[in-house]
N, C-alpha and C positions, 0 to 999 in steps of 0.2 A: 710274469710267470709265478704261479702259486706254489709255495713251498709244500713239500710232501709232509704227510702226517708224522714222519719220523723226525722232523725238525723240532727240537725240544724248546729252544729259546730264541727269541728275537730281541735285539737291544735297540732302545730309542734314547736319543739325547737331544733335547730341544736346543741346547747351546752349541754343541760341537758336531752334531750329526748332519748327514746329507741324505736326502731321499733318493739319491743315485747310488747310495751305499748298498750293502748286502745284509745289514742287520746283525752283524757280528759285533763282538766287544770292541774290536779295533776299527770297525767301519759301520757305526750304527746309523739307523735312519734318524731323520730329524723330527718327523711327525708320527704321532700315533695313527693318523689316517693311513699313511703308507704301510705301517706294520700290520694294521688290520686287513689291508688288501692282500697281504702275503700270507696271513696266518691261516693254517688249517686246524681242524679239531685236534686237540692235544697240545697246542702251542701255548707257551707262556711268553707274554710280551713284557719285558722289564723296562720300566721308565726310570731314567735318571732324574735328578732334581731339575726343575725348570718350569716354565709357563707354557702349557700346550694350548695355544689360542689361534685365532685366525691370522694373527700377525706373523706366525711362522709357517702358515699354510694348512692348518687344520681345517677340515671340512665337516661342518656340523649338520645334523646330528651324527655323532660317532656311533657305529653299530658294532657291538662285541658279539660275535657269532657263537653258536652252540659249540661248547668244548674248548673255547679260548679263554685264557686267564690274562687279565691286565694287572700287573703288579708294580706298585711303587715302593713306599717305605711304610710297612705295617707297624713298625715299632713306634713311629711318631704319628700314626693315623694320617699320613699323607702330607705332613708339614713340608712345604717347599716343592711338592709335586702336584702342580695345580692344573686341572683341566677346566677351562673357562670358555664358554661360548653357547650358542643357541642356533638351532635350525628347525625346520618344520617337519613334523611327523603326522600323518593321517591315521589316527587310531581307529580301528574297526569298532571299538566300543565307546569312544569319547570324542571322535572327530579330530579336527586339526589342532595340534598342540605344539608350542615352542619348547623343545627339549635339548639337553646337551648330549645325553647318551641314551641308547636303547640296548638292553641286554636280552639276547635270544637264548632259548634252550636252557642249558645248564652252565652258561657263561659265568665267569667270576670277575669281580672288580674288588681289588684289595689295595689298601695303603696309598690312596690318593686324596686330594681335596677337589671337590666338584662345586662349581659356581655357574649359575645361569641368571644373569641380571635382567634378562628380557622381561617385559610385562607379562605376568602370569607364567613365568618360566619355571620349568621342572628340571631338576638335576638329572635324575635317572628315571626312565620310563620302562615299565615291565608289562608287556602285553601277552598274557597267556603263556608265560614262560616260568621256569623254575631255577633262576640263577642264585648265586651267592654274592652278597655284599658284606665285606668285613673290613674293619679298621679304616673306614672311609670318613672323612669330614665333609659334611654338606653345609655350606654357608653362603649367605647372600644370594639365594635363589628367589626369583620374583614371585613364586608361589610356594612350591614345596621341594624338599630334597628328593624324595622318592614317591612315585605314583605307580601303584600296581593295580591292574585292571583285567577284565576278561576272566579267565580261569587261572590267573597267575598263582604261583605257589613258591614265593621267594623265601630265602633265608637271609635275614638282615640282622647282623650282630656286631657287637663291639665297636659301633660307629658313633659319631658325634653329629648332632643336628643343632645348629645354632644360628640365630639371626636370619632365618628365612622368613619371607613376608607373610605367608599364610599358615603353613603346616610343616612339620618335620617329615612325616610319612602319611600318605593317603592310600587307603586300601578300599577298592570299590568293586562293583559288579559281583562276580562269584569267586573272587580271589580268596585264597587262604594263606598259608605260609606261617613263618615264625619270625617274630620281632623280639630279639633277646639281647640283654646286657648293653643297651645303647643309652646314650646321654642326650636328652632333649632340653635345651636351655634357651629361653627367650626366643622362641621360634614360632610365634603365633599359637595355634593349637599344636600340641606335641604330636598326637596321632589322631587321625580321623578315619573312621570305618563306616562305610555306607552300603546301601543296596543289600545284597545277600552275603556280603563278605563275612568270613569267619576265621580270622587269624588267631594264633596264640600270641599273646603279648605278655612277656614274662621278664622279670629281673631288670627292668629299665628304670632309670632315674629321669623323672620329668619335673624340672625345676624352673620356676619363675617364667612359666608360659602363660598365655591368656587363659587357656584351660589345658589340663593334662591330656585327657582323652575325650573325644566327642564321637558319639554313635548316632547314626541316622538311619532312617528307613527300617529295613529288616535285618540289620547287622546282628551277628551272633558271635562276637569274639569271646575268647577265654582270657581272663586277666589273672595273673599270678605273680605275687611277690614284687610288685612295682612300688617305687617310692614316688609319690605325687605330692609336691611341696611348693608352697609359695605362689600358687596360681593367682593371677590378678582377678580372675572371676571364679571358676569352679574347678574342682579336681577332675571329676568324671561327669559328663553330661550325656543323658540318655533321652533321645527324641524319637518321635513317631512310634514304630513298632519294634524298635531295637530291644534286644534282650541279652545283656552280657552274662556270662558265667562268672559270678563273683564268689564261688565257693559253695561247698556243702559240708555238713558236719564231718563226713569221712574224708573230705578233700578241701581243707580250708584254703582260701585264696591267698592270704598273707599279704595283701596290699596294704601299704602304709600311707596315711594322709596326714599332712602337717601344714598348718598355717595357710590354707587356701582361703582367699578373702571372703567369698560369698558362701559356698557350700563345698563339702567334700564330694557329695554325690547329689547331683541335681537330676531328678526324674520328671520329665515333662510328658512322658508317655502315659497310657492308661493301664500299663502292666505293673504288677507288683514285683519289686526287685529286692532280693535279699543278699546282703554281703556278710560273709563269714571269714 
């Protein structure tokens, strides 16, 4: 039976909960899977510390529906509240993908750690939705932490991306959204933007990655006040017909580049790019 929209909070404890429980503080569910089955729009699902994996009965990919918030420990960016696993999702814009979670509508994911060790695995997939991701740690994903596609318009902020195989965040197709105040460290390419995507990328620290930000095809991102440091290759790479907004005299970009091994800005396109 699905809870009514007046149900404010469901509780989940991977260590002491039971999926035959009722999701209260004294009788929590064991799996996030069960809580998501019961959650209506407006529900917050509170995760206690633990490992939310197939071993306890989680079924991947986990889908957080429109209006539902999954909340772990925001103060520690999800330390000890680990969601790890992978399942198949057929993306309308990118085909079959191995993902851990998918966020629909204006769903929120806060204060957890997400890992997907599958080959080419993605932590969170966003398909033409406008969710919020905050204070989440993405680590040890087989491809990237977050992939946004279609007409997605996510808010991704105050999160950590480290030691993912290919990228921290990938934004593709016609996606927009905001990527703010995140830390990308040793995570392949920090952020990749491709196709016609046009996100705002601001106030992020991109440190010791292969490259900080890579732009492909006709990407049109806005870059403001990012610190791009210690890349093993380049700070920002511009390919194909991509054209980033790197500031104007009346609107300086304020991006900072330091100790990137090859170049701070590598432009392989035929377009002239000005950085202010």
